[in-house]
C-alpha positions in Angstrom: -20.3 -23.6 12.2 -22.2 -20.5 11.1 -22.6 -19.7 7.4 -20.3 -16.8 6.4 -23.3 -14.7 5.3 -25.1 -14.8 8.6 -25.4 -11.7 10.7 -22.4 -12.5 12.9 -19.9 -12.5 10.0 -17.8 -9.3 9.9 -15.9 -8.3 6.7 -13.2 -5.7 6.6 -14.1 -4.9 3.0 -17.8 -4.3 3.3 -20.6 -3.5 5.7 -24.3 -3.0 5.4 -25.4 0.5 6.1 -29.1 -0.2 5.9 -31.7 -1.9 3.7 -30.2 -1.9 0.2 -27.2 0.2 1.2 -23.6 -1.0 1.4 -20.3 0.6 2.2 -17.4 -1.2 0.4 -13.7 -0.6 0.7 -11.8 -1.9 -2.3 -8.4 -2.6 -0.9 -5.2 -3.9 -2.5 -3.6 -6.0 0.2 0.0 -5.1 1.0 -0.2 -2.0 -1.3 1.9 -0.1 1.3 5.0 -2.1 0.2 5.0 -1.1 -3.5 4.0 2.5 -2.6 7.0 2.7 -0.2 9.3 1.2 -2.9 8.0 3.7 -5.4 8.7 6.6 -3.1 12.2 5.4 -2.3 12.9 5.0 -6.1 13.0 8.7 -6.2 15.7 9.1 -3.6 16.6 8.4 0.0 14.5 9.8 2.7 13.6 9.4 6.4 10.6 7.9 8.1 8.4 11.0 8.6 8.9 12.1 5.0 8.1 8.6 3.9 4.9 8.7 6.0 3.9 12.0 4.4 4.5 10.7 0.9 2.6 7.5 1.6 -0.4 9.5 2.8 -0.4 11.1 -0.6 -0.4 7.7 -2.4 -2.9 6.1 0.0 -5.6 8.6 0.7 -7.9 7.6 3.5 -5.4 5.1 5.0 -3.9 5.7 8.4 -0.1 5.5 8.4 1.1 3.9 11.6 4.7 4.9 12.3 5.4 1.8 14.3 4.2 -0.4 11.4 6.1 1.7 8.9 9.4 1.3 10.8 8.8 -2.5 11.2 8.2 -2.8 7.5 11.4 -0.8 6.7 13.4 -3.0 9.1 12.0 -6.2 7.4 12.7 -4.8 3.9 16.3 -4.0 5.1 16.7 -7.5 6.4 15.8 -8.8 3.0 18.2 -6.5 1.2 15.3 -4.5 -0.4 16.3 -1.2 1.2 19.4 0.1 3.0 19.6 2.7 5.7 22.2 4.9 7.3 22.2 7.5 10.0 22.7 11.1 8.7 23.8 14.1 10.7 23.9 16.5 7.7 20.1 17.1 7.7 18.4 19.8 9.6 17.5 18.9 13.2 18.7 15.8 14.9 20.4 12.8 13.3 18.0 10.8 11.2 18.0 7.3 9.7 17.4 7.6 6.0 16.4 4.8 3.7 17.2 4.1 0.1 16.2 1.4 -2.5 18.8 -1.2 -3.4 19.0 -2.9 -6.8 17.0 -5.8 -5.4 14.5 -3.3 -4.3 14.3 -1.9 -7.8 13.7 -5.4 -9.2 11.0 -6.0 -6.6 9.4 -2.6 -7.6 9.4 -3.7 -11.2 7.7 -7.0 -10.2 5.0 -5.0 -8.2 4.4 -2.7 -11.2 3.9 -5.8 -13.5 1.5 -7.4 -11.0 -0.4 -4.2 -10.4 -0.7 -3.7 -14.1 -2.3 -7.1 -14.5 -4.6 -6.4 -11.6 -5.5 -3.1 -13.3 -6.5 -4.9 -16.5 -8.7 -7.3 -14.5 -10.3 -4.4 -12.7 -10.8 -2.5 -16.0 -12.5 -5.6 -17.5 -14.8 -5.9 -14.5 -15.7 -2.2 -14.6 -16.2 -2.4 -18.4 -18.6 -5.3 -18.0 -20.4 -3.6 -15.1 -20.9 -0.4 -17.2 -22.1 -2.4 -20.2 -24.7 -4.1 -18.1 -26.0 -0.9 -16.7 -26.6 0.6 -20.1 -28.9 -2.2 -21.3 
């Protein structure tokens, strides 16, 4: 079995651009979920508006509508969000989504976990900056 650092290994988070040059993508896995819950906390909305709002919270990330709707259906199956068809909005009927109480509780848990991750990242960056100044 090849060693993970050998040339054939591909990482989604980093790639070598050339001698001494790297491109790194620091990603928080599953960050779309808390971002989606945060948007829905502010009120019910439909899929395309959700995608636009997600694009604002996740710059540089491609929002795939199929994946977004699959995630919404899964969250609805878990009781995290609820949906209904609305015909009182401009244009054709649209399914709108809203956060449930369970969803608010999950959003709180995400905020706590992301706060802890933020502290870890801040400690890392502080140590990194301290080492560069010496």
